[in-house]
N, C-alpha and C positions, 0 to 999 in steps of 0.2 A: 672849801672848809677852811675856816678861820682855826687856826689850833686854840683848844678853852685850855682852863686851869686842869691841871694833872690831879688827877686823886687817887691818894694813896690808900689804899687796902685800909680797911675799920672793919670789927667788928662788931655783929649784930645781935642782937640781947638774944635769947631765948627762944622768948616771946614772939618775937618777931615774923609775920609771913615768911618772908628772906631765909631765915633760919628754917623752919618748917620744908622748904622745898630746896632746902641744900642736897649737895646730893654726898659732896664729900668732904670729911673736917682733913684732906690735905689744903695744905695750901694752896694756893694756885695763884699766881704770879704772873701775866698777861697787858701788866700795864694798864690794865681798869681794876678800879678799887670792890671791894664787895656789894658795900651799896648799889655800887651804878649800878654793877653785876646784876644783883638780885633785880634792881628794877627793871632791868634792860630783859630777862629772864622775865621777868612777870609778865611786860608787857610781849615779849614772842609769848609766852603760851598764853595769850587770849588772840593773839595771831590767829598762834595754832588751831582755837577750840572757835574761830570762827572759817579758817578755813576748811576745815573737818564738816561741820557743822553746812557750811556754800556747799562742801562736796555732795555730802548725802542731798541734800534737796535735789542737785541738778541732779544726780546717777538717778532717784525720785522723778523726778518730772520727764526724764529718756525715759523710762520704763513705762510711762502712764499717760504722754500728752496723746493726744487725740485732735482729729479736724483738719481742715482741705493746707495749714502747714506741718502736718504729720511729720514729712517726709525731710523737710530741709529745717524742722525744727528737733528732734530726735537726731541727726548730725551733728545739729550745732551743736546741742545740750553732752554727746558723745566727746565731744571734745575739749568742752569747756570743761566735764568732769575729770577727764582723764589729766586735763591739765594743772586742773585746782592736787588731783590725787601722789605727780610729782613733786605738789610744789609745800606737801605735808615735811617731807622727810628733812628735808634740805630747812626749815624752820625748827623740826624738834632738833636736829644735830644742834644748831646752834644753841637751842639751850644748853644741851647737855656740854659743850665747846666752855660756857659762862659759868660754869660748875654745878646745873642746876639741872632735875631732876621735867621734864619734859612728863603735861599731863596727855593720861591715855587712856580715861574710862566715858563713855556716855556720861557720868554723872561728872564727870571732872570737866569736862568738855561745854557740857549743860549748863552746870555755874559760871564758868568764866565766858561762853559766847555772847555775844552783843543780839547777833540773829535769831530769831524768834521758829522755831522747827517748821517741818516743813507742815502742810497740811494734813492733818489725817482724809479729807473726802479731797484725791487730784483736782485741783482748780483746771476750770477753759484754760488752751493755746496761751493767750495773750497775756492770762491773767500770770499765767507762770512767769513767762517774760519778763513783766513785771518785778513779781517776785525778786527775782535774780538780776535786777537793774537796782534793786533796790539791797539786792546781798552783796552785787561786789559794792555799793560806791561804802556802805557800812565796811566791811571788809578794806577797804580802801581806809578809811577815817582811822580804824584800830591803827592800822601801819603807819599813818602819818603823825599819832600821835605818841608814836614809839621812839623820833624819828632825832629832834629833840634833847632825849638824853642821850641815846646811841654818841649822835653827833658831838655834845659835853662832854661825853668821855673820851673819845680820840676809836670808838669801835666801830672803822672802815667795811670788818666785813659785812654786822649788823646795819650799819647803812647800806652797804651796798644792798645786799638782802631786800631791805626794805626797798628799794627805790626799785628795785625790778617785776615786786608783786605790786606796788603803786600803779609803775606804767598799766601790768599786765589785767588791772582790775579795773584802774582808771578808762582802759581801752575795751575791757568787757563789758563795761557800762555802758560807754556810749553807742555800743555796734549791738548792746537790746533797747538801748528806747530807742535806735533808730525804727525800731520794726513795730513800736509801736505812735508812730507817727501817722497819721491820715493823711 
């Protein structure tokens, strides 16, 4: 990574979204300015919402899958929702380390997520696979959107977290898409 310019901490106007989600009035001096920390935390909040939404959809499909591929998909979906569950905490804790509150309600996740909610009526097994493949691709796009800001701000912990998430989501999407090939 090329070293980018260093951003000095700046004050957010009280009406800005970053000021609303700020966790503390105590100054934070970790080498990432207030504006960059707020922008990264906002992006990570969207990543958290997308991850949680995909987790819920995957768990839903684990419970409700039927058909000749039941055992394979039931087991695969369990591995996927477990991985997603384990990813939620590091994302939320990174938001906190940047000095902001992590979203944690269904209402907040619904507003922040780029993914649709799971269908009310469980779809057929291969439609579940397609929905999950698209969900993993969407979460990868969200993670990728945050990366330039983290990189520019020399926020290596966030960049590392995003790289790990990109690897998981792109690989999982590939494996799910492979099931859809004729």
